[in-house]
Each structure stands twice: as C-alpha cells, then as structure tokens.
C-alpha angles and dihedrals in degrees: 000000000000117000149143126226142179113260092248094054113131104256092204092053133092105277111224087020094094140046094260100063140049122202142188108201130185115214119186111211126183090258105036152345109276124197124199127194103202132195125148088002095295131106130192119233101261120168116207111185099183115050110232119240095189119033122201121204121198119190112193107185094178094058096032095241134137112188134185124205140187096235095195091060097026085234125156111233106179143332128210115207108207140143107245106212094181138022112284127216130212117248127187133188135182116205091197130030110280146116125288121186118190120198124180130189092044114156116261109255115254089238090067117093114195111207 
C-alpha cells in the first residue's frame, strides 16, 4: 500500500478507512489485480488494466490534490481532491516480503498538468 496520512493518524487503525489518511492498495484476486483508492473507508470503481511497476505520488498542497501515477506508462491512475488541514507524511506497507524503493525529488511527468 502507498499512502499519506496526517501525523496524528492512529497507527493501529485501518489506513484509508478514516478521514486522516489516503491509500492506494493492491489486492490480488484469483481473477485479476485490483487497485483500491481509499479514503474514509470508501473507494471509487477504478479499472487499471496494466499493473504498475513504479508508482508516482504527487501531493499538491496548493490545489488540494493527491495523485497517483503509473510511472512506466506516465499514466494517471487516480486523484483525491481534499483540503489538507495539516502536513501529511508518506506511509508504505508491504503485505508480503519484498523490496520497496522510495525516491523523492523525481521530476513531475510531462503528462501532469498542475492547475
């Protein structure tokens, strides 16, 4: 899972299940890869046909947007529109053993238009 959360978010809680965290979660089902974009316990119906290998996260405080991208395809996956009342922090979780590389300061993809 890739997500951001307010500093005072309950760390024992269900991330993305409250109004202080936003989450992109990968769920592997027997028939497909499913991606959920969670906030307040709800997720929109978003179909992603090509599973992302590298995920980009763009937090735009000024325009109240949190966006997720497939960085291999430079494809927009989903954007949350929310008023961030406090600073948010990145959070990452692996449900199975694996490797997670975090890079910051990566250039914004040309497909992104900041309004």
